[in-house]
KOLMAR-52701 format. One record per residue (C-alpha): residue in one letter; x, y, z. Coordinates in steps of 0.1 Angstrom, whole numbers, plus 5000, padded with zeros to 4 digits. Example, Ala and Ser with C-alpha at 12.3 -4.5 7.8 and 13.67 -1.06 7.14 Angstrom:
# KOLMAR-52701
A512349555078/S513749895071/
# end
This chain:
# KOLMAR-52701
M506512113659/L508412203687/Q507912493704/I510112823705/N511212833743/M512413093764/A515912883770/D516812973734/V515513293733/M518013403765/N520913163754/V520613353721/I520213723737/G523813613760/S525613493729/L525113813711/T525914043741/P529414113735/Y528514203697/L525714433714/I528014583737/A530514663709/I527814813689/G526815003718/V529915113725/L530915243690/F527415433690/V528315613723/L532015683717/A530715833684/L528116043702/I530416163730/I533316263700/T530516473685/F529516623715/A533116663729/V534316813696/N532817143698/K533117493692/K535017553723/T537317283723/V538117273684/K537717633671/E538317543633/V535117433617/A536817223587/T538717003615/R535616973637/K533816833608/I535816603595/I536416453631/H532616453637/S532416273596/E535116023606/S534015923641/W530115803626/L532215653594/V534715463615/A531115403641/L529115263607/V531915043597/G532314913632/I528714823633/V528514673604/V531714463611/A529714353646/V526714283629/S528214073603/M530213893630/M526813813650/L525413703614/S528313483607/G528713373644/P526213283672/L523013343650/S524913143617/T523212823625/L519512943628/L519613203604/N520912893579/N517912663591/A515412943591/T516313023556/I516612723544/T514812643509/K511112473520/Y510812163499/M507212023499/L505911673498/S505111553463/D501511483458/T502511113446/T504311053480/V501311223502/S499010933482/K501210683490/A502110753527/N498510803533/E497810443520/L500610293541/A499610513573/K495810363571/E497909973563/V499409993593/Q497010103615/S494909873600/E497109573617/A497409783647/I494009803659/T493809503684/M490509343695/L490609293734/K487009123737/N484309043714/D481608843735/D478808723712/S480608833682/N479309173690/L481809343664/P481609363632/L478609603642/A475509483626/N474009803624/K475410083601/K473710323622/V475710353657/N475810573688/V479010733694/F479410843731/G482710993748/W484111373741/G487111213728/S485211093698/T485311433686/N488911503698/P490611163693/V494511093698/Y496311133665/G500111123685/G502011223711/T503111613719/G506511773716/S508411593688/G505611363684/S503111623672/M502011613637/S501811883605/D499312053599/Q499712113566/Y497711793554/D493911683562/T493811463589/V490611173595/S489211183625/L487510913646/L484110973634/D485311093595/G486810723594/M483510573608/K481710753580/E484410653548/A483410283565/G479810383556/I478610433595/E476310673602/T476810813636/N474711043660/A474711333647/D473111463681/L475711333705/T478211433684/K477111833685/L476711743723/Y480111683730/T481511973707/D479212223722/Y480212113754/R484412173746/A485912263709/D489312193718/R491511913736/P493312063771/V497212083761/V499411863772/G502512013763/M506411983769/W506612303792/A503012313806/Q500712033812/D496412063817/W495711703823/T491411813821/L489911503806/P486611693792/E483611423795/V479811583794/P478711483826/A475411233827/D473311473843/Q473211663811/Y472311383787/S468811503783/D465911213783/S464911313752/L468511253737/I468910943750/S465110813740/E466210903704/A469510783705/K467910433716/S465610473685/F468610553663/S470310243667/D470509953696/E474310003689/A476510183712/V480210263707/V482010423737/V485310673735/L487510663757/T491110863752/R494710913767/V497411193751/G500611183763/G503911363756/E507311483759/G508511623784/A506111483814/D505011163825/L501111093829/P500011163864/M500110863889/N497911053914/M495411323897/K495211503935/A499011533937/E500711883938/G501412063909/I498211873888/T496612113868/Y492811943863/E489212113858/N486711843873/N483411833849/S481011883876/K480912103905/D478911873925/Y482011593926/E485411543919/D486611323887/F489811193911/K489911043942/D493411113958/G495410853945/E494210783917/S495710813882/F495010933851/L495210573834/Q492010483857/L488510603846/S487210953859/Q484110933881/T482211113847/E483510863823/R482010583850/D479110773850/M478810793811/L479210433813/D476710363838/L474510613815/V475510413782/T475010043796/K471710063813/N470110203781/F472309993757/N472909583757/K475409613729/V478609803740/T481609863723/L484310013742/V487410163721/Y490410293738/N492610553718/G495710623736/A499110453739/N499310363774/T498010063784/F494710203802/Q493810023840/F490809813827/D489609703865/F486009803855/L485009553825/N483409303848/D481209563862/Y479809643828/P478609323811/Q477109533783/I480409623772/K480709303747/S483709443726/V486709643738/V489209753708/W492309943717/C493210173689/P496410343693/P497610683684/A496510673647/G498510963630/Q496711193604/T494810943582/G494610593607/F491210653619/S489910543586/A491210213592/L489110213631/G485910293605/D487009973584/V487709743616/L484509853632/A482209773599/G483909433594/D485609543561/T489109513581/N489709193602/P491909333632/S495009133635/G497009333662/K498009213691/T499409393726/S502609543726/D502209543763/T500509413793/F497809533804/L497009503842/K494009563866/D495509753890/L498409973876/T499810063912/Q500709663913/S503109733889/V506409513896/S508309933887/Y505410133903/N507310253932/N510210323912/F509410553886/G509010913892/K510611203907/F513511103935/E515911393947/Y519011333964/T519411494000/N523511523998/M524111693961/E523312033969/D526812093963/K526111983928/A523312173920/A522812373888/K521412643875/Y520412733839/T517012873823/G514412693819/F512112673783/T510012863799/G512513173806/D512913113844/E515812983863/V515912673873/T517912523900/A518412143893/I519311893919/P520411593908/G517511263911/F517710943907/V515410633899/N516410313908/Y515109963878/S515509733910/E512809503892/G516009413866/I515509173839/Y511709143853/V509909393827/G506409373814/Y505409013810/K508708843817/F507708943855/Y504308863852/E504708493837/T507508413854/A505808523889/A502708303881/A505008023873/E506408023905/G503208083922/A504208443933/I501408593922/D497508543914/Y498008613874/D494008633865/S493708883892/M496809103882/V496609063843/A493609213823/F494809133788/P498508953786/F501609073758/G500508943724/Y497508903726/G494308973704/L491708853687/S490308803654/Y486908783632/T487608443624/T489808153639/F493008003637/E494707663647/Q498307663647/K500207343645/L503707333656/N505507113629/D508607063646/V511407213664/T515107133649/Y518407253667/K521107203646/D524607373644/G523807663668/K520507763649/V517207613662/T514007643636/V510607653641/D507807493618/V504907603621/T501207553600/V499007843604/T495107763592/N492408003588/T489307773606/G486808023606/D484408223579/T486408543571/A489608613556/G492608733583/K496108753596/D497508573624/V500608583643/V503408313651/E504608403684/V508108163694/Y508708193732/Y511708013751/N511807943787/P515407833797/P516807623823/Y516407803855/T518807713888/E518107833923/G520108153929/G521508113896/I521508373865/E518208533864/K516008423842/A512408483832/S510408153823/A508808323790/N510708523766/L509808613732/V512808493708/G510808533673/F507708633653/E506108623617/K502908733606/T500808543579/E499508713548/K496008723543/L494708383546/E491008293527/P488708053549/G490307733551/A493507793539/S496907763554/E500407913555/D504107723563/V505707983588/T509407913596/V510908133629/E514608023635/F517108223655/E520308133668/D521307933702/D523108253714/D520008443716/M518808243741/A521908333759/S521708533797/Y524008783805/D525808653838/Y527109033851/K527908863889/N530408573877/A531208503843/K530708883835/A530008763797/Y526608583779/V526308253793/L523707973777/E523507733802/K523107383795/G519607203800/D516707163788/Y515207483769/N511307453760/I510307623728/S506707723725/I504607873702/N501908073718/S498908293712/D499908513735/S502808573766/H500608333790/T499208093767/V501007803749/I499507673719/G502207383714/S506007333725/K508807093721/K512407073745/I515507103726/T518707053744/V522207203752/D524906963761/D527107183773/T527507553788/I528307773767/T530308123778/Y530708403754/D533908543764/S537108493739/D537508633706/S537008353688/N533608293706/T531808623707/H528108683718/D525808743686/G529008843664/D530209083687/Q533609273673/T535009213710/V533609063739/A531009153757/T531909213791/N531409393825/Q531509733818/F528609903837/D529509793873/D529210103889/A525510183877/A524309913898/G524210173929/D523110013961/V520209873950/T518409553959/Y517409393927/L514509133924/S515508793920/R513408483911/A515408283940/G512808153964/H509508223946/F510708633946/A511208593980/N512608953981/Y509709083958/K508309323990/E511909443998/A512909493960/T510009673949/A509409923977/A509710263970/P513710403979/T514310504016/N517910594007/F517810973994/E521811033994/M524310923966/S527410733976/D530410913986/K532310693961/A529710753933/K530011163943/E534011123939/T533311083901/F529811263898/Y530611553865/N528711873859/N529612183843/T530212293883/N533412043883/Y534211903851/D537612053838/P538711903808/S542311953814/Q542211743843/F542011443814/N544811593795/D546911323778/D550511523777/S551811213754/D549211323728/E550911473698/M548611803681/P547011653652/T547711833614/T545312083607/G544412323577/A546412153550/K545812183514/N545411833501/G542811903475/L540111633488/R536411713489/L533811553509/A532311403476/D535711183469/M534410973501/Y531210873493/G531210503496/K534410433507/D535510283541/Y535410433576/D539210323582/D540310423543/A543510623544/D542210933523/W540111013555/E543311093573/K544311323541/L540511503542/L540711543579/D544111693581/E542311963560/L540112053586/T540612393608/F540112423648/D536912613639/D536012413612/M535412103633/D534212323659/N531212433643/L530712073628/I530611963667/A528912253683/N526412353659/G524412023649/G521012133657/Y518712013632/G521111933605/T525111963599/P526512233596/A528612353562/V532012323560/S533312503528/S536712413529/V536312013522/G532812083504/K530611973530/I527012153521/Q524412183550/L522311863555/T519211923575/D517911653601/A514311643607/D512311563640/G509311313645/P508910943656/A505910893633/S506911173607/L509811423596/N509211763611/N511612053601/N511212303635/F512212603611/T510612593578/G507612443598/V507512183567/G506311823579/S505611533564/I502511303566/G502411183603/F502010813608/P500410643635/A502710623665/S505510383674/T503110153698/A500710103670/F504109973646/A504509753678/C500909573676/T500909523641/W503909273649/N504609323610/K508209373602/D507109433566/L505309713573/A508209873599/K510209853565/Q508109983545/F507410273566/G511910353569/E511410303530/M508510603530/I510310823553/G513310803527/D511210873499/M509311173521/A513011293530/H514011313496/D511111513486/M512011773518/H515711773512/V516411583545/A519511403548/G518911293585/W515511143604/Y515411183644/A514010853651/P513410593661/A513110583694/M513210233712/N513210293745/I511310053767/H507910073782/R509210003817/N506310193833/A502510263821/F502910633833/S506110733807/G504811043788/R506610943758/T505110543755/F503710683721/E506910743710/Y508710413715/F507310023707/S507309803737/E508109643768/D509909353752/S513309413735/L512809223711/L509709353694/S511009683698/G514409603686/V512909433652/M510509733646/A513309983653/S516109813629/N513409723601/E512010103600/I516110213602/A517009983572/G514410093551/A515610443555/K519310343549/E518110193519/K517110553504/G520410683519/V518510883547/Y520610793580/S518010753615/F519210843646/M518110563670/K517210753703/H517510783736/F520710593740/A519910473765/L518010413795/N515610723789/D512310563801/Q510610843818/E510311213817/T510411283848/K513411523859/R515211373828/T516811713822/E518111753857/M520911503861/L518511213864/C521110913878/T519510553861/W520710273883/T520509913869/N522509623867/E524009493834/Q522009233828/A518809413825/M521009673804/R522009433780/E519609213776/I516309473780/Y517009803776/L520309813751/K519009523733/P517109713707/F520009953699/E522209663695/M519809513669/S519709813653/V523209823645/K523509483642/E520909433617/G519309763607/G522709943600/A522210213621/Q524310533611/A523510753637/V522510793673/M521311023697/S522311003735/A519911043759/F519611343784/N519911143817/Y522910973838/I523510603837/G524910533874/N526710903880/T527810933849/Y525911173822/A524910903789/G526011173763/G529511183782/N529710803793/N532910643774/V532010283779/L528210303764/L529310503734/N532910403727/T533310043742/V529809903738/L528310113707/R531710103687/D534109833700/E531909593709/W528609643682/G531009813656/F528910113650/K530210353620/G528610693625/F528210993649/V526411023681/L524411333683/T522911483719/D519411513725/Y518311893729/F521612103742/G520412323765/G522912323789/Y521212203817/G524212253840/Y525411953828/Q525811913792/N529212053776/G531011973743/D534511893759/Q533211623784/E531511463752/I533411453726/R536311283747/N533711003754/G532010953720/N529311193718/D530311383685/S527611653677/M525311883701/L522111933691/A522212303694/T521012633677/T522612903701/S525912943717/I526212803752/T528312523764/N528512373733/H531412513713/I534812333727/T537112543746/D540012333754/K542712323725/S545012083736/A546511793715/T544111553734/S541111763730/V541811803691/K542111453686/A539111383700/M537811643676/R539111503649/T537911153653/A534211363660/A534811563629/H535411203611/N532111023627/I530011323614/L531511373582/Y531510973573/T528010983582/A527211293560/A529111153529/N527210843529/S524211013527/W521811033497/Q522311383487/Y526111283483/A525211003463/D525911213426/G528811363437/E529211743454/P525911903458/K525212213444/V523412473469/A522712833465/T524313073491/P521813123519/I519413423516/W520913603546/K524513573537/T523613743502/A521613973521/M524714033544/Y527214053512/V524714303497/A524814533529/W528614493529/G529014653489/V526214893499/T528415033530/A531414993511/I529915223487/L528115413510/V531215473532/I533415603504/A531115813491/L530416013524/E534315993528/A534816153500/L532116393506/A533816443539/I537016523527/K535816743499/R533916923525/Y537016943544/M538717103514/D536417353504/R536417453543/K539517493544/K540117703511/A537117923523/K538818013554/A541718063535/E540018333512/V538918483541/T542018513561/A543418643525/
# end
């Protein structure tokens, strides 16, 4: 669940200030009148008293009006969200969700090493070493956190369920050392890795452990989360870390969070000195630096267990015990030295030195005032992300692959053996068909993955191309020993096209031989055949678009390339050193500065079109939103319904889109709730959450499309139980660098694997009438400076082939109905205000129909509703009133508001809650209370007014009698 942040508190206070001032003024005026009208100034008692009474009655009415305006104005979204009815998951849904979550993790767990068939464990008694065994990683922090409403299966619980007895004395050692995991939160991070120093293991404890079992399992954990990337240097300024011993430092200068700490290394020394059969379990989403395995031949087995969700550790127990045969494959490349990563030098914090005039001041999450200087990150590796670089560089002789790569992309071992036979590769009518027979040649039932790659023809100095490109995959059913399955993988030839941003400015399928292979991983070819494309195909006409694009995909992001030198395969990566070096230029070009906008210089009136005509508003056409269910986006009735909306209706829809879309009573639009969480549904206001599933990285490691689809369907079922309409997921940014804080929330370094998983999750949820917000659109691949005007520079080929690909697949194949835009800038333009991204590409090219929501709307000095609605971003994920409201009322602005309202309402109308007509909803309790308060106030005022008049008359009468 997300935490309350001080920025929101300050924003709320700021939005209430005018009303609080009004209340204060009314109160003070009443006091002034009370003291000013006294015996000296007004001698007649009756007159004096009636003035006093009337002044307080006016103040009371005014204060009630001001409070009512606060409640129904700036506080309405918060109150609506906070007082919405709490709906819980049914017992049936909980049971089914837990079963599916365990199944997912059982196929996600990836065995990286298993010398001497060390696993499954031969002994049902085992010593489990490592503090992380008592505090494993279930998910990520921030939006990826788990709900505490449901039971969580711990790592040791999972082993116990599988019939494995663990050493209780070791467990006690760890829980006594520290019970809680240091918090890596959104706004503050403690990166401490608790681990018992080796000298605190008594001789008797080790002796008894050896008597308990001759087998040892060592657990290493790493956690990540929203708001911060993992430290690349544990000694860098601002890193919070507490050493486990006063006698030594856990990390030296330059060592990273993804390396062994000294205490962990000492533990491994201790364990391997005393045990010859050691299994290492790595529990985390970010690829660990496995540079030490050769130092410890006693480590016979290595198992990668990505964050497991609330029940996934049951699957780990089954894998270790041999009840489940691991079938996971790596979603990313594991390196022996992360500093040699192709993106290592161009990831993290880089600030411009000539942008002080564009600095933005805002209230940060902790309540402190922040002055943000625009920053940048250069995606200088171009298309050569992850395995696409390592495999291509190896083929070009530019690297020593074995010394660099510990475990390839797509790699994973099994307790059995498989034979894959490439039967045929056919190419006909634009379709490539790969036929494979998979046979279980071992003695244990299991599943295997057929991975299909292509190696395209490359021309020196021509279009950049990787030598290995995943183009399709299928996972087999569970095969008994000796059993076979025929597997067919099909794809279109334009899936092998490359984007030529320099010359053709379009996708191009170059003529020549394409090597189609089935691999056991990105590096190991099992079998291959060549197909030949006779003539070059350029996808640059309306009759010949790429991958079903509705309009031709052509250069839209030339400005985003910036002044970066991009890595090229030419000359065997001759420019590698230059292209991958750390930045030396920290100035934004004058040309880019001219069109750089944030809230200091964006004026909507500068972008008005005088020829625009003011749309109709407030018409009485009698249409209700329920009437639009199932109707096409362009149905004529939409114009009639949109005519009914007032400016305020549209502004409310646009500005108050935080965790749901607000009600619009004039058209029968009810408040709909949207829930956060990449692996679950979390209502950040009611506190209700769903079962937490394994992390997205775990889903990628399953390589199982069906499980992704089932997860989407389960999200739909849980959403129905919780009365949720939309899901803030899946997130499909790329694992560009191992240190990304939200690696757990994203799938893979590969765009196709990411896109397949994401699109299936979206399709599954859509079948249940739940719209998914594919996020974060786009290039939000790091947390550092993400809300501080982070300018992301990349070339269009990399954008389209790597970073936009999963989103494109989610629209075309998953049927996405909603999008969450990213915090960062693309080039010098904020992603949430980027017309070519949100309109030209997303809607015109891909054919998206639905609405775009910002990421959390904190303002940050650059988010504003006026700019965003004019550029395709329809709704603001805001719960407070800052720069999210529309201030410009020109025809240009109202037209943009109308389009935004259309997009929001179209998505809402086609959600499951409108499937059976207009939903009936109760009046929010706070409104009922307000109405009651009005009634009580009215009665009280009338009674007090009557009493004041009666007393006034009585005093007048008494005075007259005395005078007489």
